[in-house]
C-alpha positions, 0 to 999 in steps of 0.5 A, a space after each residue: 479784295 477779290 482775285 476772281 473776276 467772276 466773283 467780282 462781277 457777282 459782288 458788283 451786282 450785290 453792292 450797287 448803290 452801297 458805300 462799298 468798293 471791290 478791288 481785284 487782287 489776291 489777298 496775299 498780294 494786296 498792299 494793305 494800307 496801315 491802320 485803315 479799317 475797323 473790320 476785315 472779314 474773310 469767308 471760306 478763302 484762307 484755307 487756299 493760302 499757304 503762308 497764313 502767318 504773313 497774311 495775318 500780319 498784313 491784316 493786323 497792319 491794316 486794322 485800326 486799333 481795336 479793329 476786328 478780324 473775322 474769318 471762316 475756313 473749311 474745318 480742319 477735320 474736313 481738310 484732313 479728310 479730303 479725298 483726291 477723287 472728290 467723292 467722299 468715301 469716309 470721314 477718317 481723319 488721318 495725318 491731321 498734324 501733317 500740314 500742307 496742301 491737299 488736292 480734291 476734284 471739285 466742279 470739274 477741276 482740281 482744287 488745292 486747299 491748305 490743311 492746318 490744325 485749329 492750333 495753327 490758326 490760333 497760334 498764327 493769330 497770336 503771333 501776328 499780335 491778335 487777341 482771339 475773341 471767339 472760336 466756333 465750329 458751326 455746331 448745328 442748331 435744330 431750329 435751322 433744319 427742315 428735316 431731322 435726317 439732315 440735322 442728324 447728318 450735320 451733327 456728325 462732323 463740323 463743316 466750318 471753323 470761325 475765328 474772331 480776333 481783335 487788334 
């Protein structure tokens, strides 16, 4: 399920010859057939959605019993420090518990990302009926970095939050 025409074109190239299907729709508007899927994955998209509670209920509805929901979002420390200019001048976390859209200049346009706390993601999963299985914060691992400078810079602040939950 993908809302962007450009992303659908790119995905169609990736899935050629594979047992996969892409549907053009926004995730908050899709029909979510009941008890259909074993696994639902979302990569760096849910932080654009305002009503995450409704989305998580729909995902729960579409998963088979014991199905898994895995998603990543921009880490709440990042979304709490978004600076409208798009040029980061600091990493000061402010208004962390004040949830809502934050704007940022990105690739020549204005992007709105929903800031919510880690606790809010966790509670929304539980309220939808999920059991949270794993939570990761993209902790840097030294073997994956070519140089020490980049590794040390990435240790300063988490970039992503990953959650896995089971129906």
